[in-house]
N, C-alpha and C positions, 0 to 999 in steps of 0.2 A: 751454802746451797739454799736455793729457793724453789718452791713449787707454787705455781699460779694456775688458776682456772680462768680462762679467757672466753668471753662470750662476745661474738661479733655479729652485728646485724647490718642490714642493707642488702644490696645485690651482691651476695657472697656465695651463692650456690650456682653451679653450672658455668662458672667463669674462671676456673682454675685456681681458686683461692686456696683450697686444701693442698693442692700440689705445691703451690708457692710456699705454704707454711712448712710442709715436709722438707722441701729443698733448703729453705732458710735454716730450719732447726738442725738438720743433718750437717750442713756446712759449718755451723757454729758449735757443734758438739752437744746440743741439748737432747734430752730424752723426753718421751711422752707419746702423745697421740693427738689426732685431730679428726673430727667427724662432723657431718651435717646433722642438724636437729630438725625434726619434722616441722617446726614452726618457722623455718626459713633461715635460722641463724646457723653459725658455725661455732662449735665448742672445741676448745683446745685445753689440754692438760700438759703443762710443760715444767720440767725440772732442770736445774743447772745452776751455774754461778749467778749470783744476784744481778750483776751488771749485764750479763748476756741475756738473761730472762727479761730484764727491763728493756733491752734493745728490741727483742722480739715483740713485746707488748707494744712498743712505740711503732714498730714496723707494721703491725696489724692494722694500724689506722689507715694505711695505704693499700697494702696487700698486692694482689696480682693486677696487671694493667687493666683488665676488663671489669674488675670489681668496683663497686661504689659503696664504700663503707660509710654507714650512718652513725654507728655507735660501737664503742669498744668498752667492755666492762671487765676489769681484771681484779681478782681477789686471791688472797692466800688460800691454799688448799692443803688439806691433810691427805697425803697419799702414801700409805705404808708400802705399797708395792714398788719394787725397783723395776723400771722399764729398761729394756735393752733397745737402744736406738730410738728412732722416732717413726711412728707408723700412721697410716691412714686407716680409720675404722669405718664400719658400716654405719648408716644413718641410725640415730637413736630416736 
C-alpha cells in the first residue's frame, strides 16, 4: 500500500479536473480526497496499491480534457486516517 500527496498546477481549476480525479480514483479502487488550493493548484491525497497509485500520478499529467497541466509533484505522505472511498473536498 502506498499513500501519495500530489500537487498539480496549471489550468486545473474550473475545468472538471477534480471530478476527473474522483471518477478515476473510484473506478480503480483508490481512497482519499481531492481539493482546490487557493493558490490555483489542485491537491490530492491518495492511498492504494503501489502500481494503481503510480498510474493515477501519471494520469494527473493529463487530467480532464479542458485542463492544461503544467506541473505534477508527487511525494510519499503519512496519513494515519483510513479513508472510505474517494471524495471531493472544499477549497483549502
